[in-house]
GULORO-942853 format. One line per 3 residues: number of its first residue (from 1); their letters; for each residue x, y, z of N, C-alpha, C, O, CB. Coordinates in Angstrom, 1 decimal, always signed. Glycine has a CB too. Example, Ala and Ser with C-alpha at 12.3 -4.5 7.8 and 13.67 -1.06 7.14 Angstrom:
<nodes>
1> as> +13.2:-5.7:+7.8:+12.3:-4.5:+7.8:+13.2:-3.3:+7.8:+14.2:-3.3:+8.5:+11.3:-4.5:+9.0 | +12.8:-2.2:+7.1:+13.7:-1.1:+7.1:+12.9:+0.0:+7.9:+13.4:+1.1:+8.0:+14.1:-0.6:+5.7 $
</nodes>
This chain:
<nodes>
1> mne> +1.1:-1.2:-0.2:+0.5:+0.0:+0.2:+1.0:+1.3:-0.6:+2.1:+1.2:-1.1:+0.7:+0.1:+1.6 | +0.5:+2.2:-0.7:+1.7:+3.1:-1.2:+1.3:+4.8:-0.1:+0.1:+5.1:+0.0:+1.6:+3.4:-3.5 | +2.0:+5.3:+0.2:+2.0:+6.3:+1.8:+0.7:+6.8:+1.3:-0.4:+6.3:+1.7:+3.5:+8.0:+2.1 $
4> ekh> +0.8:+7.6:+0.5:-0.6:+8.5:+0.3:-1.9:+7.7:+0.7:-2.8:+8.1:+1.4:-0.9:+9.1:-1.4 | -2.0:+6.2:+0.2:-3.3:+5.5:+0.8:-3.6:+5.4:+1.7:-4.7:+5.6:+2.2:-3.5:+4.7:+0.7 | -2.5:+4.9:+2.1:-2.1:+4.9:+3.7:-2.6:+6.4:+4.8:-3.4:+6.5:+5.7:-0.2:+4.8:+3.7 $
7> kra> -1.9:+7.3:+4.2:-2.5:+8.4:+5.3:-3.8:+8.6:+5.4:-4.3:+8.8:+6.5:-2.1:+9.7:+5.2 | -4.8:+8.7:+3.9:-5.7:+9.1:+3.7:-6.7:+8.0:+4.3:-7.9:+8.3:+4.6:-5.6:+9.6:+2.3 | -6.3:+6.6:+4.3:-6.7:+5.1:+4.9:-6.4:+5.7:+6.4:-6.5:+4.5:+6.8:-5.6:+3.5:+4.4 $
10> mti> -6.2:+6.3:+7.5:-5.7:+6.8:+8.6:-6.5:+8.1:+9.1:-7.0:+8.4:+10.2:-4.2:+7.0:+8.3 | -6.6:+8.8:+7.7:-7.5:+10.0:+8.0:-8.4:+9.9:+8.4:-8.8:+10.5:+9.3:-7.8:+10.6:+7.2 | -9.3:+8.9:+7.7:-10.7:+8.2:+7.6:-10.5:+7.6:+8.9:-11.2:+8.2:+9.8:-10.9:+7.1:+6.2 $
13> alv> -10.1:+6.9:+9.1:-10.3:+6.1:+10.6:-10.2:+7.1:+11.8:-11.0:+7.0:+12.8:-9.1:+4.9:+10.8 | -9.2:+8.1:+11.8:-9.5:+9.5:+12.8:-10.8:+9.5:+12.9:-11.6:+9.0:+13.7:-9.0:+10.9:+12.3 | -10.9:+10.5:+11.6:-12.5:+11.5:+11.7:-13.1:+10.2:+11.9:-12.7:+9.9:+13.1:-13.4:+12.6:+10.2 $
16> ses> -14.1:+8.9:+11.3:-14.7:+8.2:+12.0:-14.8:+8.3:+13.6:-15.7:+8.7:+14.2:-14.2:+7.1:+11.7 | -13.7:+8.0:+13.9:-13.4:+7.9:+15.6:-13.4:+9.2:+16.1:-13.9:+9.4:+17.2:-11.9:+7.1:+16.0 | -13.0:+10.1:+15.5:-13.4:+11.2:+16.1:-15.7:+11.2:+16.2:-16.5:+11.3:+17.1:-12.3:+12.5:+15.0 $
19> agm> -15.8:+11.0:+15.2:-17.3:+11.6:+15.3:-18.0:+10.9:+16.4:-18.9:+11.3:+17.1:-18.1:+11.4:+13.9 | -17.1:+9.1:+16.2:-18.4:+8.4:+17.1:-17.7:+9.2:+18.9:-18.6:+9.3:+19.7:-18.3:+6.1:+17.0 | -16.7:+9.6:+19.2:-16.7:+10.7:+20.3:-17.9:+11.6:+20.6:-18.6:+11.6:+21.6:-15.7:+11.6:+20.0 $
22> lft> -18.0:+12.4:+19.3:-19.1:+13.6:+19.4:-20.0:+13.1:+19.7:-20.6:+13.5:+20.6:-19.4:+14.5:+18.2 | -20.4:+11.9:+19.0:-21.8:+11.6:+19.5:-22.0:+11.1:+20.8:-22.9:+11.5:+21.4:-22.4:+10.7:+18.8 | -21.1:+10.2:+21.4:-20.7:+9.8:+22.7:-21.1:+10.8:+23.9:-21.8:+10.5:+24.8:-19.4:+9.7:+22.8 $
25> iag> -20.3:+12.4:+23.3:-20.7:+13.2:+24.2:-22.2:+13.7:+24.6:-22.8:+14.1:+25.6:-20.1:+14.2:+24.0 | -22.7:+13.4:+23.0:-24.0:+14.1:+22.2:-24.9:+13.3:+23.5:-25.3:+13.8:+24.6:-24.3:+13.5:+20.0 | -24.9:+12.4:+23.3:-25.6:+11.3:+24.0:-25.7:+11.5:+25.4:-26.8:+11.2:+25.8:-25.0:+10.1:+23.8 $
28> vwi> -24.8:+12.0:+26.3:-24.7:+11.5:+27.3:-25.3:+13.0:+27.9:-25.9:+13.2:+29.0:-23.2:+10.7:+27.8 | -25.0:+14.3:+26.6:-25.6:+15.6:+26.8:-27.0:+15.3:+26.8:-27.7:+15.4:+27.8:-25.3:+16.8:+25.7 | -27.5:+14.7:+25.5:-28.9:+14.6:+26.1:-29.7:+14.4:+27.1:-30.6:+15.0:+27.6:-29.3:+14.0:+25.7 $
31> ggt> -28.8:+12.6:+27.4:-29.3:+12.2:+29.0:-29.8:+13.3:+30.3:-30.7:+13.6:+31.1:-28.0:+11.5:+29.7 | -28.2:+13.6:+29.9:-28.5:+14.6:+31.2:-29.3:+15.6:+31.2:-29.9:+15.8:+32.3:-27.5:+15.3:+31.7 | -29.7:+16.7:+30.0:-30.5:+17.4:+30.0:-32.1:+17.0:+30.1:-32.8:+17.7:+30.8:-30.3:+17.9:+29.0 $
34> llf> -32.5:+15.9:+29.7:-33.7:+15.0:+29.5:-33.7:+14.9:+31.5:-34.6:+15.4:+32.2:-33.3:+13.2:+28.3 | -32.7:+14.2:+32.0:-32.6:+13.5:+32.8:-33.1:+14.8:+34.3:-33.5:+14.4:+35.4:-31.1:+12.6:+32.5 | -32.8:+16.1:+33.9:-32.7:+17.2:+35.0:-33.3:+18.7:+34.8:-33.1:+19.8:+35.3:-31.3:+17.4:+35.2 $
37> sgy> -34.4:+17.9:+33.4:-35.4:+18.7:+33.3:-36.7:+18.8:+33.7:-37.6:+19.5:+33.3:-35.4:+18.9:+32.3 | -36.7:+17.8:+34.7:-38.0:+17.4:+35.3:-39.3:+17.1:+34.4:-40.4:+17.3:+34.9:-38.3:+18.4:+36.2 | -39.1:+16.7:+33.3:-40.5:+16.1:+32.3:-40.0:+14.8:+32.5:-40.8:+14.1:+32.1:-40.9:+16.7:+30.4 $
40> ltg> -39.5:+14.5:+32.7:-39.5:+12.2:+32.6:-40.0:+12.5:+34.0:-39.5:+13.2:+34.8:-37.4:+10.8:+32.5 | -41.3:+11.8:+34.3:-41.8:+11.1:+35.1:-42.4:+9.9:+35.2:-43.7:+10.0:+35.1:-42.3:+11.8:+35.5 | -41.8:+8.4:+35.3:-42.5:+7.8:+35.4:-42.1:+6.5:+34.4:-41.0:+6.5:+33.9:-43.6:+8.6:+35.3 $
43> gfg> -42.7:+5.5:+34.2:-42.2:+5.0:+32.5:-42.1:+5.6:+31.6:-41.2:+5.4:+30.8:-42.9:+4.0:+31.9 | -42.9:+6.5:+31.4:-43.0:+7.6:+30.2:-41.7:+8.2:+30.0:-40.9:+8.3:+29.0:-43.9:+9.0:+30.5 | -41.6:+8.3:+30.8:-39.9:+9.5:+31.1:-38.9:+8.4:+30.8:-38.1:+8.7:+29.9:-39.5:+10.4:+33.4 $
46> mam> -38.7:+7.5:+31.2:-37.9:+6.6:+31.0:-37.9:+6.1:+29.8:-36.8:+6.2:+29.2:-38.0:+5.7:+31.8 | -38.8:+5.7:+29.2:-39.0:+5.6:+27.5:-38.7:+6.5:+26.3:-38.6:+6.3:+25.1:-40.1:+5.4:+27.2 | -38.8:+7.8:+27.3:-38.4:+8.8:+26.5:-37.0:+9.1:+26.3:-36.6:+9.6:+25.3:-38.9:+9.9:+26.9 $
49> laa> -36.1:+8.7:+27.5:-35.0:+8.7:+27.9:-34.2:+7.6:+27.2:-33.0:+7.5:+27.1:-35.0:+8.6:+29.1 | -35.0:+7.1:+26.9:-34.6:+5.6:+26.3:-34.3:+5.8:+24.4:-33.4:+5.7:+23.6:-36.3:+4.1:+26.7 | -35.1:+6.1:+24.5:-35.4:+6.2:+22.7:-34.4:+7.4:+22.8:-33.3:+7.0:+22.4:-37.4:+6.6:+22.0 $
52> dvl> -34.5:+8.8:+23.0:-33.4:+9.4:+22.4:-31.9:+9.2:+22.6:-31.0:+9.7:+21.9:-33.7:+10.4:+22.5 | -31.7:+8.6:+23.4:-30.5:+8.2:+24.1:-29.8:+7.1:+22.9:-29.1:+7.3:+21.9:-30.8:+7.4:+25.6 | -30.3:+6.1:+23.6:-29.8:+4.6:+23.6:-29.6:+4.8:+21.7:-28.7:+4.0:+21.4:-31.2:+3.0:+24.3 $
55> ptl> -29.9:+5.4:+20.6:-29.6:+5.5:+19.2:-28.6:+6.2:+19.2:-27.8:+5.8:+18.4:-30.6:+6.0:+18.4 | -28.4:+7.3:+19.9:-26.9:+7.9:+19.7:-26.3:+7.4:+20.1:-25.4:+7.5:+19.4:-26.5:+9.0:+19.9 | -25.8:+6.6:+21.5:-24.8:+5.7:+22.2:-24.0:+4.9:+21.0:-22.8:+4.8:+20.6:-25.7:+4.7:+23.3 $
58> gva> -25.9:+4.1:+20.4:-25.1:+2.8:+19.1:-24.0:+3.8:+18.6:-22.8:+3.9:+18.8:-26.3:+1.9:+17.5 | -24.9:+4.5:+17.8:-24.5:+4.8:+16.3:-22.9:+5.4:+16.7:-22.2:+5.7:+15.7:-25.7:+6.2:+15.5 | -22.4:+5.6:+17.8:-21.2:+6.4:+18.1:-20.0:+5.1:+17.9:-19.1:+4.9:+17.2:-21.3:+7.2:+19.8 $
61> lll> -20.8:+4.3:+19.1:-20.1:+2.8:+19.4:-19.7:+2.7:+18.1:-18.5:+2.9:+18.0:-21.1:+1.3:+19.9 | -20.4:+2.4:+16.7:-20.2:+1.3:+15.2:-19.4:+2.5:+14.7:-18.7:+2.1:+13.8:-21.9:+0.7:+14.0 | -19.3:+4.3:+15.1:-18.5:+4.9:+14.0:-16.8:+4.4:+15.1:-15.7:+4.1:+14.6:-19.1:+7.0:+13.6 $
64> iva> -17.0:+4.5:+16.3:-15.6:+4.0:+17.1:-14.8:+2.9:+16.6:-13.6:+2.8:+16.4:-15.8:+3.6:+18.4 | -16.2:+1.6:+16.4:-15.5:+0.1:+16.2:-14.8:+0.6:+14.9:-13.6:+0.8:+14.7:-16.7:-1.5:+15.9 | -15.9:+0.9:+14.0:-15.0:+1.2:+12.3:-13.9:+1.6:+12.1:-13.1:+1.0:+11.5:-15.3:+2.1:+11.5 $
67> gqi> -13.7:+3.2:+12.7:-12.6:+3.4:+13.0:-11.9:+2.6:+13.3:-11.0:+2.4:+12.4:-12.4:+3.9:+13.5 | -11.8:+1.8:+14.4:-10.3:+0.9:+14.9:-10.4:-0.3:+14.3:-9.7:-1.2:+14.7:-10.1:+0.4:+16.7 | -11.3:-0.7:+13.1:-11.2:-2.0:+12.3:-10.7:-1.1:+11.2:-10.3:-1.8:+10.3:-12.7:-3.2:+12.0 $
70> lra> -10.4:+0.3:+10.8:-10.1:+0.6:+9.3:-8.6:+0.6:+10.1:-7.6:+0.5:+9.4:-11.0:+2.2:+8.2 | -8.3:+0.8:+11.4:-7.1:+1.0:+11.8:-6.3:+0.0:+12.0:-5.1:-0.1:+11.8:-7.0:+1.7:+12.8 | -7.2:-0.9:+12.5:-5.9:-2.7:+12.1:-6.2:-3.1:+11.3:-5.7:-4.3:+11.5:-5.8:-4.1:+12.7 $
73> vvd> -7.0:-3.0:+9.7:-6.8:-3.9:+8.4:-5.9:-2.9:+8.1:-4.8:-3.5:+8.3:-8.0:-4.3:+7.3 | -5.5:-1.4:+7.6:-4.4:-0.4:+7.5:-3.5:-1.1:+7.9:-3.4:-2.2:+7.4:-4.4:+0.8:+8.1 | -2.9:-0.9:+8.7:-1.7:-1.3:+9.9:-1.0:-2.8:+9.3:+0.2:-3.0:+9.0:-2.6:-1.7:+11.6 $
76> nsn> -2.1:-3.8:+9.2:-1.6:-4.9:+8.9:-1.4:-5.1:+7.5:-0.4:-5.8:+7.2:-2.3:-5.8:+9.4 | -2.2:-4.4:+6.4:-1.7:-4.5:+5.0:-0.5:-3.7:+4.9:+0.4:-3.9:+4.1:-2.7:-4.0:+4.0 | -0.4:-3.0:+5.5:+1.0:-1.8:+5.1:+2.7:-3.3:+5.8:+3.9:-3.4:+5.7:+0.7:+0.7:+6.7 $
79> q> +1.8:-3.8:+6.3:+3.3:-4.8:+6.9:+3.5:-5.4:+6.3:+4.5:-6.1:+6.6:+3.4:-5.6:+7.9 $
</nodes>
């Protein structure tokens, strides 16, 4: 693998992991905002919290894992 393609792939992996971290921060912020807003009462409130936070954290996890996989594949193909 030539050097230019290696750098491009590593940049894409870094962007993916960074986006995942931003989504993680956003999910935690959304959850904290909902918890401390006072609007969440009973089972409906917890369902609303789960529906807002879990997909965001799930996408964040997928982005981070995709970046780590890309980084591992590119590093192994470079050797």
